C-alpha positions in Angstrom: -8.7 -89.2 52.1 -6.0 -87.1 50.6 -6.3 -85.5 47.2 -3.9 -86.5 44.4 -0.9 -84.1 44.0 -0.6 -82.4 40.6 2.7 -82.9 38.9 4.9 -79.7 39.2 5.7 -77.4 36.2 2.6 -78.4 34.2 2.9 -76.8 30.8 0.8 -73.6 30.4 -1.1 -72.4 27.4 1.1 -69.8 25.6 -0.4 -66.3 24.9 -0.3 -66.9 21.2 -1.8 -70.4 21.4 -5.2 -71.8 20.4 -8.3 -69.6 21.1 -9.3 -69.8 24.7 -12.9 -70.7 25.3 -14.9 -67.6 25.6 -12.1 -65.3 24.2 -12.8 -64.6 20.5 -9.7 -62.3 20.3 -7.1 -64.8 21.2 -4.6 -65.0 18.4 -3.3 -68.0 16.4 0.1 -69.6 17.2 2.9 -67.3 16.0 0.6 -64.4 15.2 0.1 -61.2 17.2 -3.3 -60.8 18.9 -5.6 -58.3 17.2 -6.3 -55.1 18.9 -9.5 -54.9 20.8 -12.1 -52.5 19.5 -12.1 -49.1 21.3 -15.8 -48.4 20.9 -15.1 -45.6 18.4 -16.4 -46.6 14.9 -14.3 -43.8 13.3 -11.1 -44.6 15.1 -9.5 -46.4 12.2 -11.0 -44.1 9.5 -8.6 -41.9 7.5 -8.9 -38.1 8.1 -11.7 -36.5 6.2 -10.7 -34.2 3.3 -10.7 -30.5 4.2 -11.0 -29.1 0.6 -7.5 -27.7 0.8 -5.1 -29.6 -1.4 -2.1 -28.1 0.4 -3.4 -28.9 4.0 -1.1 -31.8 4.5 2.1 -30.0 3.4 4.6 -29.0 5.9 5.9 -25.4 5.9 8.8 -24.9 3.5 7.7 -27.6 1.0 7.7 -26.5 -2.6 4.7 -26.1 -4.9 2.8 -29.3 -5.8 4.0 -29.1 -9.4 7.7 -29.1 -8.7 8.1 -25.3 -8.8 9.3 -23.0 -6.1 7.2 -21.2 -3.5 3.7 -20.1 -4.5 3.6 -16.8 -6.4 3.3 -13.8 -4.1 2.0 -10.5 -5.8 4.5 -7.7 -5.5 3.4 -4.5 -3.7 2.4 -1.6 -5.9 5.4 0.5 -7.1 5.7 4.0 -5.8 8.7 5.0 -7.9 7.2 6.0 -11.2 9.1 9.1 -12.1 7.0 10.1 -15.2 3.8 9.7 -13.4 5.1 11.7 -10.4 6.2 14.6 -12.7 2.7 14.5 -14.4 1.0 14.7 -11.0 3.2 17.6 -10.0 2.3 19.5 -13.1 -1.4 18.9 -12.6 -1.3 19.8 -9.0 0.7 23.0 -9.8 -2.0 24.1 -12.3 -4.9 23.5 -9.9 -3.1 25.0 -6.9 -1.9 28.1 -9.0 -5.5 28.8 -10.1 -6.8 28.6 -6.5 -4.0 30.8 -5.3 -4.7 33.4 -8.0 -8.4 33.4 -7.1 -7.6 34.0 -3.5 -5.1 36.8 -4.3 -7.4 38.5 -6.7 -10.4 38.3 -4.3 -8.5 40.0 -1.5 -6.3 42.0 -3.8 -3.1 41.0 -2.1 -0.8 38.0 -1.8 -0.6 35.7 1.2 2.6 34.0 2.2 0.8 31.1 3.8 -1.1 30.5 0.5 2.2 30.3 -1.4 3.6 27.8 1.1 0.4 25.8 0.8 0.7 25.7 -3.0 4.3 24.3 -2.9 3.5 21.8 -0.1 0.5 20.5 -2.1 2.5 20.0 -5.3 5.4 18.3 -3.6 3.3 16.1 -1.4 1.0 14.9 -4.3 4.0 14.2 -6.6 6.0 12.3 -4.1 3.0 10.2 -3.0 2.8 8.9 -6.6 6.3 9.1 -7.8 8.3 8.4 -4.6 11.2 10.3 -3.2 13.1 10.4 -6.5 15.3 13.5 -6.8 13.8 14.2 -10.3 10.3 14.2 -8.8 11.3 16.5 -6.0 13.1 18.9 -8.4 10.1 18.9 -10.8 7.9 19.7 -7.8 10.0 22.7 -6.8 10.1 24.1 -10.4 6.4 23.6 -10.9 5.6 25.2 -7.6 7.4 28.3 -8.6 5.4 28.3 -11.8 2.2 27.7 -9.8 2.8 30.8 -7.6 3.7 32.8 -10.7 0.5 31.7 -12.4 -1.5 32.6 -9.3 0.1 36.1 -9.2 -0.9 36.6 -12.9 -4.4 35.5 -12.3 -4.7 37.8 -9.3 -3.5 40.8 -11.3 -5.9 39.9 -14.1 -8.8 39.8 -11.7 -7.8 43.2 -10.3 -7.4 44.7 -13.8 -10.8 43.2 -14.8 -12.4 45.0 -11.9 -10.7 48.3 -12.6 -11.3 48.3 -16.4 -14.8 46.9 -16.0 -14.1 44.3 -18.7 -14.5 40.5 -18.5 -11.7 38.4 -17.0 -11.5 36.3 -20.1 -10.9 39.4 -22.2 -8.1 40.6 -20.0 -6.4 37.2 -20.2 -7.0 36.6 -23.9 -6.5 40.1 -25.4 -4.4 42.0 -22.8 -2.1 39.3 -21.4 0.9 41.4 -22.3 -0.5 44.2 -20.1 -0.8 41.7 -17.3 2.8 40.5 -17.5 4.0 44.1 -17.8 2.0 45.0 -14.7 3.5 42.0 -12.8 7.1 43.2 -13.8 6.3 46.7 -12.6 4.7 45.6 -9.3 7.2 42.9 -8.5 9.2 43.5 -5.3 11.1 41.6 -2.7 8.0 40.0 -1.3 6.9 38.8 -4.8 10.1 36.9 -5.3 10.0 35.7 -1.7 6.7 34.0 -2.3 8.1 32.3 -5.3 11.0 30.9 -3.2 8.6 29.9 -0.5 6.7 27.8 -2.9 9.8 25.9 -4.0 11.0 25.3 -0.5 7.5 24.1 0.6 7.4 21.7 -2.4 10.6 20.0 -1.2 9.2 19.8 2.3 6.0 18.3 1.1 7.8 15.7 -1.0 9.9 14.7 2.0 6.8 14.5 4.2 5.1 12.2 1.7 8.2 10.0 1.2 
């Protein structure tokens, strides 16, 4: 016995129709079907806070209060002329005393020591005050004074040994004798050392700058 033939083009249930038996996720007519769970309970959670209020900002955005870019501290300035000159003076005094002690101990002047005095003064001054021409010029002048001070200290030490009197007495009571002895003993090498100190100061300043 033959089976009854089904009428063709029987209407089908649309995707958005009534819930299909056994399918709890089928949508209502005219509504999109809800998304099926992914198995990740945190899939729809918002991102956790990181503690950084600027974490979500894109590069180039302004500050949160409507200002410009966040403040960036400026690098330390190295162009303080007055401080550089003060450092040159202090370094010249210290270097001149050391130079004088060396010269008085060996009873002669050393050209390398004069160069070292000038280089130290110029390098220290330029490290603090920068490569300003005023700082370099002050370093050269103070270096000449430092070498001259060292020469006077060396002569004072020598006179102290010859006269068997304290060094402080020679400097305090007989300083005119010291300067007179320097004038009488000064020669080409004496002035050459003064010039070497100035030249070395310029070189030291350029090296630091």
